[in-house]
C-alpha positions, 0 to 999 in steps of 0.5 A: 951228567946223571940226574942226581948230579943234574938236580943237585947243582939246580939245588945249589945255583937256583934260590928257594923261591921264600928267600928274600934278598934286601935291597942294595945299601940295606943294614943287617940287624941280628937279634941279641944271640946272633941267631936271626936277622932282618934287613932295614933301609940305610936311614934307619939306625940301631936302637941301641947296641946288641939289642936286635932293633932298629928305629926310623926317626924314633920309636914313636916313628917306627920300630923293627925288633928281631928275636929268637926262640930257641927250642920253639919248634916253628909251626904255621897258626892253626885256625884256633891260634888264629881267632885267639890271636885276633888275626883277621883272614884278611890281614894273614898274608902268609901261613906255610911251613916257611912262614907265618906273616900277618898285620896284628895292628891296624891304625884308624888314625894318622897318628896311630901305629900300625904292626906287622909280624912275621915267624920263619924256622930257625936254627934250633928254633923260630925267629920272629919279627915284628915291625910297628911303624905310623902310616906315613912309613910305606906299608911296603917298605915295612914288608921287605923288612918282614920278608927280610927276616932269616935265621943267621947263616954260617956266611952271614956271621 
């Protein structure tokens, strides 16, 4: 085989390093425009029809929302935007051309919520999500939800 053919086969068969797949049994939640999606655990429920949101127990326990910003070009946060947004350096988990992922709210008490936010390039815009959750919800579960953020693909329609 020629080098271009081998490269193409490898490229098509090997998933991208940044791609995150949802654990088996998780539900897909799409934004109201059907452009972006996240996955949530099976015990989470849609918040309302086509709202792009899901809850665990109720909105005060955990709420995950996915949105699309058509026409907004995705780009990493500049140092100035990080400061303006009040994102602490240790709370910015990823800031690359493929994803921005950070913790934008940290609880100080068991009855206060934490929040994680992320954005990724979408089809013709930017996909974003935010998950607000009480400390009783495992942070690893919430990170899996946030890392599942992706544009809806033709096969995902």
